[in-house]
NUVORO-812705 format. One line per field, with one value per residue (C-alpha): residue number from 1; residue in one letter; x, y, z. Coordinates in steps of 0.02 Angstrom, whole numbers, plus 50000, padded with zeros to 5 digits. Each point is the difference from the previous one (the first is absolute). Example, Ala and Ser with C-alpha at 12.3 -4.5 7.8 and 13.67 -1.06 7.14 Angstrom:
REM NUVORO-812705
k [1|2]
r [a|s]
xx [50615|50069]
yy [49775|50172]
zz [50390|49967]
This chain:
REM NUVORO-812705
k [1|2|3|4|5|6|7|8|9|10|11|12|13|14|15|16|17|18|19|20|21|22|23|24|25|26|27|28|29|30|31|32|33|34|35|36|37|38|39|40|41|42|43|44|45|46|47|48|49|50|51|52|53|54|55|56|57|58|59|60|61|62|63|64|65|66|67|68|69|70|71|72|73|74|75|76|77|78|79|80|81|82|83|84|85|86|87|88|89|90|91|92|93|94|95|96|97|98|99|100|101|102|103|104|105|106|107|108|109|110|111|112|113|114|115|116|117|118|119|120|121|122|123|124|125|126|127|128|129|130|131|132|133|134|135|136|137|138|139|140|141|142|143|144|145|146|147|148|149|150|151|152|153|154|155|156|157|158|159|160|161|162|163|164|165|166|167|168|169|170|171|172|173|174|175|176|177|178|179|180|181|182|183|184|185|186|187|188|189|190|191|192|193|194|195|196|197|198|199|200|201|202|203|204|205|206|207|208|209|210|211|212|213|214|215|216|217|218|219|220|221|222|223|224|225|226|227|228|229|230|231|232|233|234|235|236|237|238|239|240|241|242|243|244|245|246|247|248|249|250|251|252|253|254|255|256|257|258|259|260|261|262|263|264|265|266|267|268|269|270|271|272|273|274|275|276|277|278|279|280|281|282|283|284|285|286|287|288|289|290|291|292|293|294|295|296|297|298|299|300|301|302|303|304|305|306|307|308|309|310|311|312|313|314|315|316|317|318|319|320|321|322|323|324|325|326|327|328|329|330|331|332|333|334|335|336|337|338|339|340|341|342|343|344|345|346|347|348|349|350|351|352|353|354|355|356|357|358|359|360|361|362|363|364|365|366|367|368|369|370|371|372|373|374|375|376|377|378|379|380|381|382|383|384|385|386|387|388|389|390|391|392|393|394|395|396|397|398|399|400|401|402|403|404|405|406|407|408|409|410|411|412|413|414|415|416|417|418|419|420|421|422|423|424|425|426|427|428|429|430|431|432|433|434|435|436|437|438|439|440|441|442|443|444|445|446|447|448|449|450|451|452|453|454|455|456|457|458|459|460|461|462|463|464|465|466|467|468|469|470|471|472|473|474|475|476|477|478|479|480|481|482|483|484|485|486|487|488|489|490|491|492|493|494|495|496|497|498|499|500|501|502|503|504|505|506|507|508|509|510|511|512|513|514|515|516|517|518|519|520|521|522|523|524|525|526|527|528|529|530|531|532|533|534|535|536|537|538|539|540|541|542|543|544|545|546|547|548|549|550|551|552|553|554|555|556|557|558|559|560|561|562|563|564|565|566|567|568|569|570|571|572|573|574|575|576|577|578|579|580|581|582|583|584|585|586|587|588|589|590|591|592|593|594|595|596|597|598|599|600|601|602|603|604|605|606|607|608|609|610|611|612|613|614]
r [m|l|n|k|y|p|l|w|k|n|l|m|v|v|l|i|i|a|v|a|a|l|y|a|l|p|n|l|y|g|e|d|h|a|v|q|i|s|a|s|r|n|s|t|v|t|a|a|t|l|d|d|v|r|e|s|l|q|a|a|n|l|t|v|k|s|v|a|l|e|d|e|q|i|l|v|r|v|n|s|d|s|d|q|l|a|a|r|d|i|l|n|q|a|l|g|d|d|y|i|v|a|l|n|l|a|p|a|t|p|t|w|l|r|s|i|g|a|e|p|m|k|l|g|l|d|l|r|g|g|v|h|f|l|m|e|v|d|m|d|e|a|l|s|k|i|g|g|q|t|r|d|l|v|r|t|d|l|r|d|q|r|i|r|y|t|d|v|s|v|q|d|n|h|i|v|v|k|l|r|t|a|e|d|f|q|a|a|e|n|f|l|d|n|k|y|p|g|y|v|l|l|d|d|a|d|a|r|q|i|t|l|q|m|t|e|d|k|l|r|e|t|r|e|y|a|i|s|q|n|i|t|i|m|r|n|r|v|n|e|l|g|v|a|e|p|l|i|q|r|q|g|a|n|r|i|v|v|e|l|p|g|v|q|d|t|a|r|a|k|d|i|l|g|a|t|a|t|l|e|f|r|m|v|d|t|d|n|s|v|a|d|a|q|r|g|r|v|p|f|g|s|e|l|l|p|m|r|d|g|a|p|q|l|l|k|s|e|v|i|l|t|g|d|h|i|i|n|a|n|a|g|f|d|e|n|s|q|p|q|v|s|i|a|l|d|g|a|g|g|n|k|m|s|t|a|t|r|d|a|i|g|k|p|m|a|t|v|f|i|e|y|k|a|t|d|r|r|d|a|e|g|k|l|v|f|e|k|n|a|e|v|i|n|v|a|t|i|q|a|r|l|g|s|n|f|r|i|t|g|l|q|h|q|e|a|q|n|l|a|l|l|l|r|a|g|a|l|i|a|p|i|q|i|v|e|e|r|t|v|g|p|s|l|g|q|e|n|i|d|s|g|t|q|a|i|f|w|g|f|i|l|v|l|l|f|m|v|i|y|y|r|k|f|g|m|v|a|n|a|a|l|a|a|n|v|v|l|i|i|g|v|m|s|m|i|p|g|a|t|l|t|l|p|g|m|a|g|i|v|l|t|v|g|m|a|v|d|a|n|v|l|i|f|e|r|i|r|e|e|i|r|a|k|r|s|p|q|q|a|i|h|h|g|y|d|s|a|l|s|t|i|a|d|a|n|v|t|t|l|i|a|a|i|i|l|f|a|v|g|t|g|p|v|k|g|f|a|i|t|l|a|v|g|i|i|t|s|m|f|t|a|i|v|g|t|r|a|v|v|n|a|i|w|g|g|k|r|i|k|k|l|s|v]
xx [47532|50077|50188|50066|50173|50009|50079|50160|50034|49978|50115|50127|50005|50018|50134|50106|49997|50036|50150|50068|49977|50092|50150|49997|50009|50191|50021|49931|50137|50146|50184|50130|50174|50115|50180|50038|50151|50057|50152|50142|50066|50117|49878|49826|49861|49962|49911|50166|50004|49824|50057|50148|49883|49885|50143|50078|49836|49966|50176|49969|49831|49910|49815|49939|49831|50064|50152|49964|50091|49905|50060|50182|49997|49974|49872|50006|49844|50019|49887|50070|50123|50123|49996|50025|50160|50062|49965|50095|50154|49995|49983|50132|50124|49948|49991|50145|50027|49933|49820|49906|49897|49873|49856|49828|49814|49902|49810|49912|49866|49930|50045|49821|49991|50171|49943|49869|50120|49937|50139|49997|50000|50172|50047|50114|50165|49912|49883|50081|50179|50129|50174|50077|50160|50112|50115|50153|50054|50187|50011|50186|49970|49858|50118|50134|49877|49945|50184|50038|49860|50062|50179|49946|49902|50151|50110|49876|49978|50189|50025|49861|50087|50168|50075|50139|50013|50109|49873|49822|49964|49885|50080|49893|49845|50092|50050|50186|50055|50185|50041|50144|50055|49972|49893|49892|49987|49938|49877|49933|49983|49897|49894|49967|49963|49815|49977|49932|49868|50047|50187|50117|50164|50167|50156|50185|50094|50170|49946|49886|49860|49815|49890|49810|49947|49826|49906|49914|49832|50046|50058|49837|49898|50092|49968|49815|49989|50082|49871|49847|50056|50030|49830|49917|50091|49956|49817|50019|50081|49863|49870|50088|49985|49813|50002|49840|50009|50186|50079|50155|50066|50159|50077|50138|50133|50042|49877|49839|49866|49908|49856|49919|49840|49939|50136|49979|50176|50116|50157|49973|49956|50164|50097|49927|49997|50171|50083|50085|50036|50031|50083|50152|50040|50186|50107|50110|50187|50057|50169|50074|50020|49883|50140|50117|49863|49974|50185|49977|50043|49832|50018|49962|49820|49943|49926|49997|49828|49932|49865|49853|50093|50152|50109|50085|49960|50105|49892|50028|49977|49900|49813|49897|49835|49927|49832|49943|49947|49892|49815|49929|50058|49901|50048|49954|50070|50096|49975|50094|49886|50143|49968|50036|49972|49938|50060|49935|50105|49955|50052|50167|50041|49954|50115|50144|49977|49987|50158|50099|49953|50012|50182|49997|49908|50079|50075|49943|49902|49975|49851|50058|49880|50046|49939|50049|49997|50030|50144|50008|50116|49958|50104|50058|49830|49909|49934|49990|50142|49933|50093|49978|49977|50009|49970|49996|49835|50010|50124|49928|50071|49925|49915|49933|49994|49891|49869|49868|49939|50107|50005|50110|50011|50096|49901|49905|49811|49983|50152|49923|49837|50089|50114|49854|49903|50146|50036|49817|49978|50150|50183|50037|50094|50100|50029|49870|50011|49879|50073|49852|49871|49855|49857|49837|49948|49826|49988|49991|49891|49885|49983|49946|49880|49924|49978|49923|49887|49937|49960|49903|49914|49940|49952|49901|49913|49949|49931|49904|49922|49952|49919|49899|49940|49958|49937|49942|49974|50067|50152|50028|49996|50131|50106|49995|50056|50143|50060|49990|50094|50147|50004|49998|50143|50109|49955|50035|50162|50054|49963|50089|50182|50075|49888|50082|49915|50093|49958|49927|49906|49917|49948|49927|49893|49933|49961|49908|49896|49941|49969|49900|49890|49984|49926|49874|49955|49961|49891|49907|49970|49929|49885|49943|49965|49897|49899|49970|49941|49861|50071|49970|50143|50041|50002|50106|50130|50003|50012|50117|50132|49979|50008|50151|50099|50062|50054|50094|50084|50056|50075|50090|50064|50085|50084|50050|50082|50097|50056|50060|50100|50078|50048|50076|50108|50025|50131|50010|49862|49909|49972|49943|49871|49944|49975|49902|49894|49961|49954|49895|49904|49955|49950|49902|49899|49961|49948|49907|49902|49987|50029|49880|49870|50006|49974|49864|49909|50017|49926|49870|49982|49847|49900|49856|50069|49933|50154|50189|50119|50110]
yy [47695|49910|50034|49828|49928|49815|49891|49972|50186|50026|49852|50072|50166|49913|49882|50139|50103|49846|49949|50178|50006|49833|50061|50168|49911|49974|50189|49994|49886|50118|49948|49921|50069|49871|49957|49914|49888|49966|49910|50087|49932|49878|49926|49927|50006|49827|49916|50004|50190|50007|49903|50118|50150|49926|49953|50174|50087|49880|50024|50189|49975|50095|49958|49982|49965|49874|49943|49920|49946|50068|49998|49966|50146|50008|50122|50042|50089|50100|50102|50177|50108|49993|49809|50013|50099|49884|49847|50075|50033|49826|49913|50109|49947|49817|49974|50108|50063|49844|50058|50161|50055|50137|50086|49971|50016|49839|49995|49919|49925|49835|49840|49965|50166|49976|49828|50082|50132|50140|50124|50178|50144|50057|50174|50121|50068|50152|49890|49832|50056|49910|50013|50142|49963|50126|49910|50064|49937|49986|50087|49968|49814|50015|50080|49872|49858|50069|50023|49821|49933|50103|49941|49818|50033|50082|49852|49877|50101|50018|49813|49964|50115|49916|50167|49974|50111|50004|50077|50067|50098|50131|50165|50145|49925|49988|49839|49992|49873|49962|49908|49882|50065|50148|49887|49952|50184|50047|49855|50043|50184|49957|49876|50100|50168|50039|49821|50042|50137|50126|49979|50102|49928|50081|49920|50006|49916|50019|49905|49884|50048|50038|50083|49987|50155|50009|50156|50120|49944|49820|50045|50091|49859|49870|50096|50020|49817|49949|50095|49947|49818|49994|50079|49870|49859|50071|49996|49820|49953|50087|49907|49837|50046|50029|50176|50096|50175|50037|50167|49985|50159|50090|50131|50108|49940|49829|49957|49900|50011|49839|50003|49836|50035|49866|49880|49832|49936|50142|49894|49917|50166|50076|49845|49991|50187|50032|49856|50047|49831|49919|49846|49971|49836|49964|49852|49925|50017|49818|50037|50088|49961|50071|49983|50109|50129|50003|50039|50155|49929|50023|49963|50139|49985|49909|50051|49918|50003|49918|49868|49998|49888|50114|49889|50095|49971|50056|50065|50073|50190|49998|50002|49881|50077|50123|50009|50135|49863|49907|50018|49877|49901|49880|49906|49818|49827|49883|49813|49969|50120|50124|50188|50072|50161|49978|50143|50058|50116|50120|49962|50090|49917|49829|50025|50054|49851|49881|50070|49995|49822|49926|49947|49992|49836|49911|50161|50085|50163|50110|50105|50159|50097|50184|50130|50182|50063|50177|50040|50142|50095|50134|50062|50177|50043|49937|49844|49834|49879|49827|49838|49855|49831|49850|49822|49837|49917|49854|49904|49875|49893|50042|49839|50065|50159|50123|50114|50121|49889|49922|49982|50037|49872|49986|50137|50002|50016|50178|50054|49927|50093|50166|49979|49956|50152|50117|49931|49995|50181|50050|50038|50177|50101|50080|49968|50078|50022|50051|50163|50046|49890|50078|49911|50097|49947|49960|50161|50115|49875|49985|50189|50003|49855|50091|50160|49908|49896|50156|50080|49846|49985|50180|50007|49840|50063|50167|49913|49875|50142|50098|49850|49951|50178|50040|49833|49915|49812|50004|50090|49855|49882|50108|49997|49810|50002|50118|49881|49854|50105|50028|49813|49960|50121|49926|49822|50026|50095|49855|49874|50091|49940|50163|50122|50112|50126|50165|50163|50069|49835|50039|50166|49897|49904|50164|50055|49839|50015|50168|49930|49854|50123|50105|49851|49971|50185|49992|49846|50071|50167|49911|49902|50165|50071|49847|50019|50184|49943|49904|49826|49863|49960|49837|50087|50142|49874|49909|50154|50090|49863|49977|50184|50034|49853|50084|50157|49901|49892|50152|50086|49845|49941|50167|49994|49819|50053|50133|49869|49885|50142|50042|49818|49991|50156|50019|49926|49956|50080|50063|49821|49956|50139|49943|49819|50049|50122|49872|49866|50124|50055|49821|49951|50161|49972|49824|50051|50159|49921|49813|49996|50138|49937|49828|50077|50118|49857|49892|50137|50085|49887|49887|50107|50120|50159|50176|50100|49985|50064|50092]
zz [51182|50150|49984|50047|49965|49957|50134|49902|49986|50188|50034|49878|50093|50168|49934|49922|50160|50107|49894|50004|50189|50018|49899|50090|50169|50003|50011|50178|50067|49977|49992|50112|50027|49925|49960|49836|49973|49822|49934|49913|49835|50085|50126|50013|50129|50065|50145|50094|49978|50069|50155|50022|49993|50131|50115|49986|50044|50144|50069|50001|50088|49863|49985|49821|49922|49873|49903|49832|49843|49850|49819|50050|50121|50187|50069|50185|50064|50161|50114|49981|49906|50145|49994|49812|50019|50138|49893|49853|50107|50075|49832|49916|50132|49996|49811|49942|49823|49913|50026|49971|50150|49962|50088|49927|50031|49971|49978|50148|49889|50070|49909|49947|49908|49918|49940|49889|49937|50111|50037|50069|49879|49944|50060|49910|50064|50074|50103|50026|50005|49898|49930|49902|49904|49914|49878|49909|49829|49965|49832|49984|50009|49874|49876|50040|49971|49831|49956|50049|49892|49852|50032|49995|49840|49918|50046|49926|49840|49975|50024|49876|49874|50038|50050|50126|50153|50154|50118|50007|50159|50077|50049|50063|49917|49833|49912|49961|49869|49975|49837|49961|49828|49885|49888|50151|50046|49826|49994|50174|49955|49846|50095|50160|49918|50034|50060|50173|50024|50134|49975|49891|49936|50044|49925|50038|49858|50082|50155|49898|50119|49969|50129|49994|50096|50077|49943|50121|49933|50035|50176|50035|49923|50106|50161|49959|49953|50164|50102|49897|49993|50187|50034|49888|50088|50170|49948|49944|50165|50099|49897|50041|50184|49981|50073|49966|49930|50019|49956|49890|49921|49951|50113|49930|49880|50074|50138|50011|50135|50047|50124|50054|50097|50118|49949|50087|49970|50043|50009|49832|49918|50059|49950|49824|49962|50074|49910|49838|49928|49833|49931|49894|49915|49979|49954|50137|49969|50003|49920|50151|50184|50131|50129|49896|49979|50190|50020|49892|49830|49915|49814|49876|49941|50157|50168|50171|50082|50158|49999|50118|50121|49997|49889|49857|49816|49852|49857|49829|50003|49839|50036|49894|50048|50127|50084|49878|49878|50126|49961|50127|50151|50108|50157|50012|50030|49887|49976|50163|50096|50017|49981|49829|49901|49822|49889|49831|49891|49861|49821|50011|50165|49934|49851|50112|50116|49852|49920|50163|50045|49825|50023|50190|50030|50147|50070|50162|49994|50153|50049|50087|50111|50010|50125|50018|50178|50058|50115|50125|49883|49873|49856|49965|49926|50155|49916|50091|49966|49954|50029|49880|50083|49883|50056|49904|50042|49882|49893|49879|49861|49831|49945|49835|49899|50094|49924|50059|50143|50136|50189|50151|50140|50164|50090|50162|49983|50067|49900|49842|50036|50027|49849|49887|50061|49968|49828|49951|50054|49897|50016|50054|49870|50141|50185|50112|50187|50137|50066|50108|50083|50093|50083|50015|50174|50058|50103|49849|49908|50150|50009|49818|50030|50149|49899|49853|50112|50088|49833|49946|50169|50013|49818|50023|50159|49922|49847|50109|50103|49845|49916|50153|50032|49820|49932|50160|49977|49823|50070|50119|49850|49914|50157|50003|49819|50045|50136|49878|49872|50119|50040|49814|49964|50138|49950|49815|50034|50112|49862|49858|50002|49933|50094|50131|50113|50013|50088|49836|49988|50166|49924|49858|50126|50070|49822|49958|50159|49936|49826|50070|50095|49844|49908|50139|50003|49814|50025|50150|49915|49848|50115|50077|49827|49956|50160|49961|49829|50090|49968|50127|50122|49910|49830|50073|50061|49834|49889|50121|49989|49812|49953|50113|49931|49841|50092|50132|49867|49899|50151|50063|49831|49966|50172|49967|49836|50095|50127|49860|49922|50170|50022|49825|50011|50187|50115|50184|50108|49844|49945|50175|49992|49827|50055|50155|49901|49864|50127|50098|49844|49954|50178|50029|49841|50060|50176|49947|49858|50035|50188|50052|49876|50081|50174|49941|49914|50155|50112|49889|49849|49986|50119|49977|50075|49991|50050|49987|50133|49877]
């Protein structure tokens, strides 16, 4: 028995370790302090903006490493954190409010490594630093929005039943219906009774008024729905941003915590998460004068709103459709190479749009973009006061009856991209505002990295010394496998798009180092047993590896199952630990069983030896 690996198997071991080492290499280059410039909704980043940035920095005599336009954003790399702060102040003053200037850390990976997709390992918020957002949901607006939807539904249903009314309004979350005649009142009472779940009917025959009062259960359900829906949409938006392992969870009655570890695009994350936007489609009021409306004579049933260029537009108050019915939105270009947003509606939305545009061919329809922004004021209960900002972003003539698929044109490219992202991620059920923003700086993260690195280092050194002293030359083989195992873990973690290293993940590396040694200890002890059983050295190696394989597999598979369960049910750092542990188990089995066997066969295999240094 000669214990030889075929050439292909040796080459496979070398190739796997070499590839892992190549993809682990970017972690040695570190990061540059950088300033990132992104466009706001009403501006774009162009080559002219890039020239302005360069001229501003040169005029201030600030030395930078590079200034580049990447993915419609400008990234300025500087030499130190003090230069980073100086560059931010200079660019804020030079660019004004049309651009978002944010601090960032940019990987210093060489171009040749980036060209093959090699990027440094993502670090969690506790190591890399990142952004922590505390967001507050406006529950009053959530209830108002639900009430408005119910009000519009009541109006439509009454018209379909040919029941005449003078007004349908929302008052204190209740729907108040005022009827024209006693006959209309009786017909409405019969029709509306138990028509809408969550509302109870209160009537006043003398005033010919019916009130649909929201029940306490409905109120509670609406508040819970507002929070859960906003959390879901926040997750969708974070997924759109490509942030690995975010933490999104509820805090208290009306707040949401969002943590974005290692975020590469801080400005865009804040812009997208902080924006509370949706669309409304309304018909343009062509029967009345915009000039009269500007002078304060706004017709009943109409509303005066500004367009993107500041010009006023008179629209019907009745909303044809809201963004709640949008199920998909994609930015692209039309046949004239102009930016557009293609929108797909759900079935109910398609029916509403079809009904509204059936008799409106040739008439203009406006697309209204609505944002809710927090003011500095709070109400009597201490809640933030939100301000509704509505802007007409597009007016188009209806050429044909619209259905579930249509498009919006007349946008700038970046605006189309942002709008499509927001609509694709979902329309928030209630306004949400960032009330606290905290950046976990690199100092705390570096302290955690130093602590974790020291734990790995000293654990590694002690294991190496033990293995060399106790198993001699075979211990040196195990130590080489341990080093290869660490390289494999870092390489694989760098290659997995969603993998993030956290402080618990570093503990997982320490744990896998011990488990890798444990596998080698089992193998070496079995080899010793075979030698004591008077087998030849070559037979002892062969039987030692074979007999230890099942024990090693059983131990590692059970730990791997535990890691999978942790990943499935855990959140945040727990998932980071689970990923690192799972990767470490797989790589340690490879290095302990296949890797050390290849080295042992290369050193002792194929030779007539009388004694093993084990």
